[in-house]
C-alpha positions in Angstrom: 12.8 3.7 -3.6 13.0 1.1 -0.9 14.8 -2.2 -1.5 12.5 -5.1 -1.2 13.9 -8.6 -1.9 13.4 -9.4 -5.6 10.5 -7.0 -5.9 9.3 -4.9 -8.9 9.5 -1.2 -9.1 5.9 0.0 -8.5 4.0 3.3 -7.8 1.7 3.6 -4.8 -0.9 6.3 -4.5 -2.1 7.0 -1.0 -5.4 8.6 0.1 -5.3 12.1 1.7 -6.3 10.6 5.1 -3.0 8.6 5.3 -0.9 11.5 4.0 -2.2 13.7 6.8 -1.5 11.0 9.5 2.2 10.4 8.6 4.6 13.3 8.5 6.9 13.3 5.5 4.7 10.9 3.4 3.8 12.1 -0.1 0.6 11.1 -2.1 2.7 9.1 -4.5 5.6 6.8 -3.6 7.8 4.6 -5.7 9.0 1.4 -4.0 9.9 -2.2 -4.8 7.7 -5.1 -3.9 6.7 -8.5 -5.3 3.1 -8.3 -4.0 0.7 -6.0 -2.2 1.6 -7.3 1.2 5.3 -6.5 0.6 4.4 -3.0 -0.6 2.5 -2.4 2.6 5.5 -3.7 4.6 7.8 -1.3 2.7 5.5 1.6 3.5 5.5 0.5 7.2 9.3 0.4 7.3 9.4 4.0 6.2 6.4 5.2 8.2 5.8 2.9 11.2 2.2 2.3 12.0 1.0 2.5 8.4 0.5 -1.2 8.1 -1.9 -1.1 11.1 -4.0 1.5 9.3 -4.3 -0.8 6.2 -4.3 -4.3 7.5 -6.1 -6.0 10.4 -4.7 -8.7 12.7 -5.9 -11.7 10.6 -4.0 -10.3 8.4 -6.4 -9.0 5.8 -6.9 -5.6 4.2 -9.2 -3.6 6.6 -12.9 -3.4 5.6 -12.7 0.4 5.1 -9.7 0.2 2.8 -9.8 -0.7 -0.8 -6.6 -1.5 -2.7 -6.4 -1.6 -6.5 -3.6 -2.8 -8.7 -3.8 -1.5 -12.2 -7.5 -0.8 -11.8 -8.4 -4.3 -10.3 -9.3 -4.9 -6.7 -6.4 -6.5 -4.9 -5.6 -8.6 -1.8 -2.4 -8.9 0.1 -1.1 -11.7 -2.1 -1.8 -9.9 -5.4 1.4 -10.0 -7.4 3.0 -6.8 -8.7 4.4 -6.5 -12.2 7.1 -4.0 -13.0 5.6 -0.5 -13.3 2.3 -1.6 -11.6 0.2 1.2 -10.1 -1.3 0.6 -6.6 -4.1 2.9 -5.5 -5.2 2.8 -1.9 -8.6 4.3 -1.1 -10.5 4.7 2.1 -14.2 3.8 2.1 -16.8 6.0 3.7 -18.4 4.2 6.6 -21.4 5.6 8.3 
């Protein structure tokens, strides 16, 4: 687990497309974060460039990325309770 300031321990499930792009990443990762934005920052610290795949420059979650926390659609400021499950999915565009 990474140490995020005052964050809760959560589980992140990554899509196969991201797992293939970042050597050493696994489909499920435990980390600490207070909200979705912090979770993405924690992922980016371990695998530089991951944030750019998930978040645009505004910053907002990219159009082709869907993030769910405990089954509910989430934004960067969605808070994370201890034990929350974050699922990141890529949308098909075409």
